[in-house]
C-alpha positions as CSV (number, residue, x, y, z in Angstrom):
1,M,0.5,-0.2,0.0
2,D,1.3,3.6,-0.9
3,W,0.5,5.7,2.4
4,A,1.1,9.6,1.4
5,L,3.7,11.0,4.8
6,Q,1.9,13.6,6.2
7,D,-0.6,9.8,6.5
8,A,2.5,7.5,7.4
9,K,3.4,10.0,10.3
10,N,-0.3,10.6,11.9
11,R,-0.5,6.3,11.5
12,F,3.1,5.4,12.2
13,S,1.3,2.2,13.8
14,E,-1.1,1.4,11.3
15,V,2.0,1.4,8.6
16,V,4.0,-0.8,10.7
17,Q,1.3,-3.1,11.7
18,R,0.2,-3.6,8.3
19,A,4.0,-4.0,7.1
20,G,3.9,-6.6,9.3
21,R,1.0,-8.6,8.2
22,E,0.4,-6.7,4.9
23,G,3.8,-7.2,3.5
24,P,6.3,-4.2,2.4
25,Q,4.7,0.1,3.0
26,T,5.6,2.3,0.5
27,V,5.7,5.6,1.4
28,T,5.4,8.9,-0.7
29,V,7.1,12.3,-0.8
30,R,5.1,15.1,-3.1
31,G,3.7,11.5,-5.0
32,V,7.2,9.8,-5.7
33,R,8.2,6.7,-3.3
34,A,10.5,8.2,-0.8
35,V,10.8,5.0,1.3
36,V,9.7,1.2,1.6
37,V,8.7,0.6,5.6
38,M,8.7,-3.7,5.7
39,S,9.0,-6.1,8.7
40,A,12.1,-7.0,10.4
41,A,11.8,-10.7,9.4
42,D,10.8,-9.1,5.2
43,Y,14.4,-6.8,5.9
44,D,15.9,-10.0,7.5
45,A,14.9,-12.6,4.2
46,L,16.3,-10.3,2.4
47,V,19.8,-9.2,3.3
48,R,20.5,-12.7,4.2
49,R,20.0,-13.8,0.2
50,R,22.6,-10.7,-0.5
51,P,26.1,-12.2,-0.8
52,S,28.9,-10.0,0.5
53,L,32.0,-9.2,-1.6
54,V,34.2,-11.7,-0.1
55,D,31.8,-14.5,-1.1
56,D,31.2,-13.0,-4.5
57,L,35.4,-13.1,-5.1
58,L,35.5,-16.6,-3.4
59,A,32.6,-17.7,-5.7
60,G,34.5,-17.0,-9.0
61,P,36.4,-18.4,-11.1
62,A,39.8,-21.0,-9.8
63,W,42.9,-19.3,-11.3
64,D,45.1,-21.4,-13.2
65,D,48.6,-23.1,-11.4
66,E,50.3,-20.6,-14.3
67,L,48.2,-16.9,-12.9
68,T,49.6,-18.6,-9.6
69,A,52.6,-18.9,-10.5
70,A,52.7,-15.2,-11.9
71,V,51.3,-13.4,-9.3
72,D,53.9,-15.0,-6.9
73,D,56.9,-14.2,-8.5
74,R,55.6,-11.0,-9.2
75,A,58.4,-7.9,-7.8
76,K,57.7,-7.5,-4.9
77,L,58.1,-2.9,-4.9
78,P,56.5,-0.4,-6.4
79,S,56.6,-0.5,-10.4
80,R,57.6,3.2,-10.3
81,E,60.5,4.6,-7.9
82,T,59.5,8.3,-7.6
83,E,62.0,11.1,-7.5
84,L,62.3,13.6,-4.7
C-alpha cells in the first residue's frame, strides 16, 4: 500500500502493523516513492540472500597454476620509483 508522508506520520502505528501483516508499505513524498517500511523478518530475509563482496570474490573462477605462479613471482616493490 502507498502512504503519503503526512498520513504515514499520523498513522505510523498502522503502517508498522500492516507491514507485519500485509508486507512492505511504501511512503511517498509529493507523490514520489521515498521509503519502504517492512517487517524485520522481511528485511532479514532480503539481507540474508545478498552475498557479500568476499562471497562474490570467492565464488569466482579458480586461478590456474600459471597465473598463481606469476602473481607469486612478481616483484614485491612498486613498479615505479618516485624521485624526490
